[in-house]
C-alpha positions as a Python dict, from the first residue, in 0.01 Angstrom:
ca = {
    (1, 'M'): (0, 0, 0),
    (2, 'K'): (-110, 19, -357),
    (3, 'K'): (-308, 338, -283),
    (4, 'S'): (-10, 500, -116),
    (5, 'L'): (208, 424, -419),
    (6, 'L'): (-47, 585, -648),
    (7, 'V'): (-56, 910, -427),
    (8, 'I'): (330, 925, -421),
    (9, 'F'): (339, 867, -816),
    (10, 'A'): (72, 1153, -858),
    (11, 'L'): (263, 1385, -634),
    (12, 'F'): (580, 1310, -834),
    (13, 'I'): (408, 1377, -1165),
    (14, 'C'): (265, 1706, -1022),
    (15, 'A'): (611, 1824, -887),
    (16, 'F'): (774, 1744, -1223),
    (17, 'G'): (504, 1922, -1422),
    (18, 'A'): (558, 2236, -1212),
    (19, 'V'): (907, 2279, -1346),
    (20, 'A'): (868, 2120, -1691),
    (21, 'Q'): (1058, 2258, -1991),
    (22, 'I'): (885, 2536, -2168),
    (23, 'T'): (892, 2643, -2539),
    (24, 'I'): (951, 3005, -2643),
    (25, 'T'): (775, 3111, -2974),
    (26, 'T'): (697, 3421, -3166),
    (27, 'A'): (399, 3477, -2943),
    (28, 'D'): (608, 3538, -2639),
    (29, 'I'): (752, 3865, -2786),
    (30, 'A'): (591, 4192, -2702),
    (31, 'S'): (355, 4325, -2967),
    (32, 'P'): (287, 4680, -3070),
    (33, 'T'): (133, 4922, -2791),
    (34, 'K'): (310, 4723, -2522),
    (35, 'I'): (536, 4914, -2278),
    (36, 'I'): (823, 4747, -2080),
    (37, 'Y'): (1022, 4881, -1790),
    (38, 'Q'): (1359, 4724, -1770),
    (39, 'S'): (1577, 4795, -1476),
    (40, 'N'): (1957, 4791, -1451),
    (41, 'D'): (2137, 4665, -1142),
    (42, 'T'): (2476, 4856, -1150),
    (43, 'L'): (2597, 4711, -827),
    (44, 'P'): (2481, 4347, -821),
    (45, 'S'): (2488, 4145, -507),
    (46, 'G'): (2791, 3926, -451),
    (47, 'S'): (2543, 3635, -408),
    (48, 'L'): (2412, 3677, -762),
    (49, 'S'): (2511, 3383, -981),
    (50, 'V'): (2436, 3263, -1343),
    (51, 'G'): (2416, 2907, -1207),
    (52, 'S'): (2485, 2589, -1393),
    (53, 'A'): (2371, 2451, -1733),
    (54, 'G'): (2129, 2148, -1752),
    (55, 'I'): (1776, 2054, -1683),
    (56, 'S'): (1545, 2137, -1396),
    (57, 'Q'): (1771, 2427, -1253),
    (58, 'T'): (1670, 2685, -1000),
    (59, 'W'): (1791, 3037, -1000),
    (60, 'N'): (1726, 3271, -718),
    (61, 'M'): (1768, 3634, -821),
    (62, 'S'): (1527, 3796, -586),
    (63, 'M'): (1810, 4028, -470),
    (64, 'L'): (1827, 4223, -791),
    (65, 'N'): (1806, 4597, -743),
    (66, 'A'): (1663, 4875, -971),
    (67, 'S'): (1959, 5122, -987),
    (68, 'T'): (1814, 5276, -1304),
    (69, 'T'): (1514, 5205, -1533),
    (70, 'D'): (1478, 5215, -1905),
    (71, 'T'): (1135, 5240, -2080),
    (72, 'M'): (1087, 5038, -2392),
    (73, 'T'): (764, 5109, -2604),
    (74, 'F'): (686, 4857, -2872),
    (75, 'I'): (533, 5007, -3180),
    (76, 'S'): (440, 4900, -3531),
    (77, 'Y'): (687, 4973, -3824),
    (78, 'A'): (424, 5204, -3982),
    (79, 'W'): (472, 5449, -3678),
    (80, 'A'): (829, 5492, -3738),
    (81, 'P'): (923, 5383, -4102),
    (82, 'N'): (1283, 5380, -4211),
    (83, 'P'): (1361, 5271, -4570),
    (84, 'L'): (1682, 5094, -4453),
    (85, 'F'): (1466, 4842, -4248),
    (86, 'S'): (1163, 4812, -4465),
    (87, 'S'): (1141, 4431, -4381),
    (88, 'S'): (1104, 4496, -4013),
    (89, 'N'): (763, 4446, -3856),
    (90, 'L'): (835, 4555, -3492),
    (91, 'V'): (1003, 4864, -3357),
    (92, 'M'): (1124, 4923, -3001),
    (93, 'K'): (1148, 5284, -2899),
    (94, 'Q'): (1373, 5346, -2605),
    (95, 'G'): (1299, 5623, -2366),
    (96, 'W'): (1107, 5926, -2499),
    (97, 'Q'): (1374, 6040, -2752),
    (98, 'N'): (1367, 5918, -3102),
    (99, 'N'): (1588, 5615, -3040),
    (100, 'F'): (1450, 5309, -3231),
    (101, 'S'): (1550, 4948, -3262),
    (102, 'Y'): (1411, 4766, -3567),
    (103, 'L'): (1318, 4406, -3535),
    (104, 'T'): (1151, 4133, -3719),
    (105, 'N'): (940, 3888, -3516),
    (106, 'S'): (828, 3574, -3719),
    (107, 'A'): (747, 3218, -3662),
    (108, 'S'): (1100, 3122, -3730),
    (109, 'G'): (1269, 3358, -3496),
    (110, 'L'): (1346, 3725, -3367),
    (111, 'T'): (1613, 3927, -3550),
    (112, 'A'): (1765, 4271, -3485),
    (113, 'D'): (1779, 4458, -3813),
    (114, 'G'): (1940, 4772, -3690),
    (115, 'V'): (1892, 5101, -3497),
    (116, 'S'): (1833, 5463, -3544),
    (117, 'A'): (1932, 5685, -3254),
    (118, 'N'): (2034, 6038, -3147),
    (119, 'V'): (2397, 6034, -3011),
    (120, 'D'): (2674, 6262, -2926),
    (121, 'L'): (3024, 6152, -3027),
    (122, 'G'): (3182, 6478, -2933),
    (123, 'A'): (3058, 6693, -3230),
    (124, 'G'): (2708, 6758, -3096),
    (125, 'P'): (2390, 6562, -3107),
    (126, 'M'): (2326, 6379, -3439),
    (127, 'N'): (2105, 6104, -3572),
    (128, 'L'): (2291, 5785, -3664),
    (129, 'T'): (2144, 5478, -3839),
    (130, 'I'): (2332, 5139, -3782),
    (131, 'K'): (2233, 4850, -4019),
    (132, 'N'): (2303, 4485, -3942),
    (133, 'S'): (2403, 4290, -4252),
    (134, 'P'): (2264, 4019, -4233),
    (135, 'S'): (2027, 4081, -3948),
    (136, 'E'): (2145, 3962, -3614),
    (137, 'K'): (1966, 3664, -3475),
    (138, 'L'): (1832, 3707, -3119),
    (139, 'M'): (1647, 3377, -3097),
    (140, 'N'): (1537, 3086, -3318),
    (141, 'F'): (1171, 2973, -3276),
    (142, 'P'): (1048, 2745, -3148),
    (143, 'A'): (1319, 2751, -2885),
    (144, 'N'): (1377, 2455, -2645),
    (145, 'Y'): (1647, 2311, -2443),
    (146, 'L'): (1963, 2260, -2661),
    (147, 'T'): (1837, 2485, -2935),
    (148, 'N'): (2155, 2647, -3088),
    (149, 'F'): (2248, 2869, -3377),
    (150, 'T'): (2520, 3097, -3512),
    (151, 'S'): (2476, 3458, -3621),
    (152, 'N'): (2778, 3615, -3804),
    (153, 'Y'): (2699, 3974, -3935),
    (154, 'K'): (2839, 4318, -3986),
    (155, 'S'): (2713, 4622, -3804),
    (156, 'I'): (2762, 4906, -4039),
    (157, 'T'): (2734, 5283, -3963),
    (158, 'P'): (2735, 5492, -4285),
    (159, 'A'): (2968, 5772, -4307),
    (160, 'F'): (2851, 6081, -4120),
    (161, 'Y'): (2984, 6445, -4089),
    (162, 'F'): (3198, 6515, -3776),
    (163, 'G'): (3379, 6838, -3839),
    (164, 'V'): (3582, 6847, -3513),
    (165, 'D'): (3936, 6814, -3406),
    (166, 'P'): (3927, 6555, -3121),
    (167, 'G'): (4265, 6662, -2993),
    (168, 'I'): (4494, 6516, -3267),
    (169, 'G'): (4578, 6853, -3436),
    (170, 'L'): (4351, 6765, -3751),
    (171, 'V'): (3995, 6824, -3818),
    (172, 'I'): (3810, 6499, -3891),
    (173, 'D'): (3561, 6563, -4169),
    (174, 'S'): (3359, 6247, -4160),
    (175, 'V'): (3357, 5915, -3980),
    (176, 'R'): (3245, 5563, -4078),
    (177, 'M'): (3237, 5255, -3851),
    (178, 'T'): (3205, 4890, -3909),
    (179, 'S'): (3180, 4600, -3655),
    (180, 'G'): (3232, 4236, -3759),
    (181, 'V'): (3039, 4006, -3516),
    (182, 'R'): (3066, 3622, -3469),
    (183, 'K'): (2792, 3508, -3234),
    (184, 'T'): (2698, 3162, -3103),
    (185, 'V'): (2384, 3093, -2897),
    (186, 'T'): (2281, 2771, -2718),
    (187, 'V'): (1977, 2719, -2492),
    (188, 'D'): (2191, 2542, -2231),
    (189, 'A'): (1945, 2511, -1931),
    (190, 'W'): (1587, 2523, -1824),
    (191, 'G'): (1413, 2546, -1479),
    (192, 'T'): (1263, 2805, -1247),
    (193, 'L'): (1388, 3168, -1194),
    (194, 'T'): (1282, 3397, -914),
    (195, 'T'): (1323, 3781, -948),
    (196, 'P'): (1156, 4071, -766),
    (197, 'L'): (878, 4026, -1025),
    (198, 'G'): (794, 3674, -925),
    (199, 'T'): (881, 3310, -1005),
    (200, 'F'): (869, 3179, -1368),
    (201, 'N'): (945, 2867, -1564),
    (202, 'V'): (1221, 2961, -1803),
    (203, 'L'): (1473, 2868, -2064),
    (204, 'R'): (1833, 3009, -2034),
    (205, 'S'): (2035, 3087, -2348),
    (206, 'K'): (2416, 3124, -2336),
    (207, 'E'): (2560, 3366, -2591),
    (208, 'T'): (2925, 3416, -2695),
    (209, 'I'): (3016, 3711, -2907),
    (210, 'V'): (3354, 3798, -3068),
    (211, 'K'): (3351, 4151, -3209),
    (212, 'Y'): (3601, 4331, -3426),
    (213, 'D'): (3559, 4721, -3461),
    (214, 'T'): (3698, 4922, -3732),
    (215, 'T'): (3679, 5319, -3750),
    (216, 'D'): (3784, 5511, -4055),
    (217, 'V'): (3804, 5882, -4073),
    (218, 'S'): (3811, 6139, -4362),
    (219, 'I'): (4071, 6413, -4332),
    (220, 'S'): (4118, 6657, -4614),
    (221, 'G'): (3907, 6432, -4844),
    (222, 'F'): (4105, 6115, -4789),
    (223, 'W'): (3994, 5811, -4594),
    (224, 'N'): (4229, 5679, -4347),
    (225, 'P'): (4231, 5449, -4033),
    (226, 'L'): (4205, 5663, -3709),
    (227, 'P'): (4547, 5836, -3683),
    (228, 'G'): (4782, 5638, -3489),
    (229, 'F'): (4597, 5323, -3503),
    (230, 'T'): (4577, 5023, -3745),
    (231, 'P'): (4253, 4962, -3931),
    (232, 'L'): (4149, 4693, -3667),
    (233, 'L'): (4091, 4921, -3370),
    (234, 'A'): (3952, 4683, -3123),
    (235, 'A'): (3859, 4316, -3069),
    (236, 'D'): (3635, 4223, -2778),
    (237, 'S'): (3484, 3881, -2659),
    (238, 'T'): (3191, 3862, -2427),
    (239, 'T'): (2972, 3600, -2280),
    (240, 'G'): (2615, 3647, -2159),
    (241, 'Y'): (2315, 3455, -2028),
    (242, 'T'): (1951, 3538, -2098),
    (243, 'W'): (1645, 3384, -1925),
    (244, 'W'): (1329, 3371, -2126),
    (245, 'A'): (966, 3306, -2004),
    (246, 'N'): (628, 3259, -2161),
    (247, 'G'): (401, 3558, -2200),
    (248, 'V'): (616, 3833, -2049),
    (249, 'G'): (722, 3990, -2392),
    (250, 'F'): (1093, 4036, -2322),
    (251, 'P'): (1379, 3843, -2145),
    (252, 'L'): (1329, 3834, -1763),
    (253, 'V'): (1698, 3876, -1698),
    (254, 'S'): (2019, 3932, -1903),
    (255, 'I'): (2357, 3906, -1753),
    (256, 'K'): (2702, 3994, -1916),
    (257, 'L'): (3022, 3855, -1794),
    (258, 'D'): (3374, 4013, -1814),
    (259, 'S'): (3691, 3835, -1941),
    (260, 'L'): (3737, 3692, -1585),
    (261, 'S'): (3375, 3556, -1575),
    (262, 'A'): (3266, 3810, -1315),
    (263, 'I'): (2924, 3985, -1361),
    (264, 'K'): (2960, 4327, -1537),
    (265, 'E'): (2607, 4409, -1638),
    (266, 'V'): (2258, 4302, -1530),
    (267, 'T'): (1928, 4400, -1672),
    (268, 'W'): (1585, 4264, -1561),
    (269, 'L'): (1229, 4304, -1613),
    (270, 'Q'): (1073, 4537, -1357),
    (271, 'S'): (701, 4471, -1444),
    (272, 'L'): (493, 4281, -1684),
    (273, 'P'): (417, 4465, -2008),
    (274, 'L'): (173, 4751, -1978),
    (275, 'V'): (-77, 4839, -2253),
    (276, 'G'): (18, 5141, -2437),
    (277, 'I'): (-204, 5406, -2598),
    (278, 'N'): (-391, 5283, -2893),
    (279, 'E'): (-730, 5360, -3067),
    (280, 'A'): (-926, 5143, -2817),
    (281, 'T'): (-795, 5324, -2518),
    (282, 'A'): (-972, 5642, -2410),
    (283, 'A'): (-721, 5908, -2290),
    (284, 'S'): (-777, 6067, -1962),
    (285, 'Q'): (-776, 6443, -1933),
    (286, 'V'): (-504, 6607, -1734),
    (287, 'N'): (-403, 6954, -1638),
    (288, 'V'): (-42, 7018, -1527),
    (289, 'F'): (39, 7337, -1353),
    (290, 'P'): (241, 7539, -1300),
    (291, 'N'): (454, 7460, -1604),
    (292, 'P'): (733, 7553, -1576),
    (293, 'A'): (745, 7433, -1219),
    (294, 'Q'): (977, 7530, -939),
    (295, 'N'): (927, 7352, -616),
    (296, 'E'): (599, 7189, -677),
    (297, 'I'): (388, 7067, -972),
    (298, 'T'): (23, 6966, -956),
    (299, 'F'): (-156, 6718, -1170),
    (300, 'A'): (-541, 6754, -1197),
    (301, 'V'): (-671, 6420, -1310),
    (302, 'E'): (-987, 6204, -1316),
    (303, 'A'): (-930, 5997, -996),
    (304, 'S'): (-1187, 5747, -1101),
    (305, 'K'): (-960, 5648, -1398),
    (306, 'V'): (-622, 5718, -1292),
    (307, 'S'): (-444, 5490, -1032),
    (308, 'S'): (-81, 5639, -1047),
    (309, 'I'): (147, 5889, -1207),
    (310, 'Q'): (499, 5792, -1335),
    (311, 'L'): (772, 6053, -1386),
    (312, 'F'): (1064, 6008, -1607),
    (313, 'D'): (1383, 6207, -1678),
    (314, 'I'): (1490, 6331, -2027),
    (315, 'A'): (1676, 5999, -2087),
    (316, 'G'): (1350, 5804, -2019),
    (317, 'R'): (1453, 5665, -1686),
    (318, 'M'): (1164, 5631, -1432),
    (319, 'I'): (1222, 5873, -1147),
    (320, 'D'): (929, 5758, -922),
    (321, 'S'): (575, 5648, -925),
    (322, 'Y'): (306, 5839, -739),
    (323, 'T'): (-34, 5687, -618),
    (324, 'V'): (-335, 5886, -710),
    (325, 'S'): (-593, 5923, -429),
    (326, 'G'): (-781, 6229, -539),
    (327, 'N'): (-858, 6460, -828),
    (328, 'T'): (-530, 6655, -775),
    (329, 'A'): (-191, 6520, -704),
    (330, 'S'): (84, 6754, -601),
    (331, 'I'): (449, 6647, -629),
    (332, 'N'): (754, 6805, -468),
    (333, 'T'): (1010, 6902, -739),
    (334, 'S'): (1245, 7100, -517),
    (335, 'D'): (1513, 6829, -558),
    (336, 'F'): (1465, 6808, -941),
    (337, 'A'): (1737, 6949, -1161),
    (338, 'N'): (1632, 7204, -1410),
    (339, 'G'): (1521, 7038, -1741),
    (340, 'V'): (1236, 6865, -1926),
    (341, 'Y'): (1065, 6565, -1770),
    (342, 'S'): (798, 6336, -1887),
    (343, 'Y'): (486, 6190, -1712),
    (344, 'T'): (265, 5891, -1773),
    (345, 'L'): (-87, 5839, -1633),
    (346, 'I'): (-151, 5473, -1554),
    (347, 'G'): (-519, 5357, -1533),
    (348, 'N'): (-670, 5106, -1291),
    (349, 'D'): (-612, 4827, -1553),
    (350, 'N'): (-253, 4923, -1596),
    (351, 'A'): (-325, 5084, -1931),
    (352, 'I'): (-152, 5410, -2025),
    (353, 'L'): (-422, 5682, -2027),
    (354, 'N'): (-213, 5997, -2109),
    (355, 'R'): (135, 6112, -2109),
    (356, 'G'): (308, 6446, -2168),
    (357, 'K'): (597, 6667, -2058),
    (358, 'F'): (669, 6939, -1810),
    (359, 'T'): (967, 7170, -1727),
    (360, 'V'): (1149, 7239, -1398),
    (361, 'A'): (1302, 7590, -1393),
    (362, 'K'): (1425, 7741, -1063),
}
């Protein structure tokens, strides 16, 4: 009888340990040269749920779909310096364009300092820099169950030239925008989360944001609120949940709710971080032809080094991944729209060996 009780007790301890609470630290954030593919589920299943707060929870999100995929490359600040973010020590490049998020990852937490991105607000593509003052707190470290903090900041877009009449009968010379944000975060649960990537021990943080947006315009040299509006253009409140795990570099799942508590936005980690190109990675040679392509493009590669070829559209979304079985790989492009595409060669150890661009012109 005594032996049976000891066995039962040991099994209980093992079962409890399997779902024990974890701690998230600075070491759990992706470092430079890591590449992460984050998928967006634009039509989430009706069975998807954020679940309950509390200890030892279980979340099943294995039904998540990859409607679109974003590529995020983590690089050092020295590779994309910006004087407005001189204190940042980590940069996340989104897609293959020059869109950068500037971060600070330290022993005390992770902050978002601002962004620099190419956008089109109706006057043609332009580069805008948005600075958070003070920086937005994304997570305090070390993070455990019931960790909580507030992050009140302004997101400021300096004045930029516009030079377009947006349909109001007046040409707007310049535009400047400011968002006031009140944010509260609480790690309200821990347990296990299952996604298409696998099952992980996680912490869940609940985030509530109240945001006030103001847009001013310059017309004939005078700054005014946007014609027809008061200075306070919009107020918005959102609630979101994020699941964090050890060693994956980025949140496993993030879910945003609408004002009726229905799920309106879902992003999730499609794969564990890949190792990007760095000085220790020998690039593999590749020839791409014909370029421009019409109905087919061929990649001549070193089959002994390359395991797959990934293709991306101009926005950085992954179109498909093709397994390499020989020294040449031909891909049908007859259904591709005209434009510029990117490719990445993935090695046998999941390292990025080479990447480049090609054009489809029919």
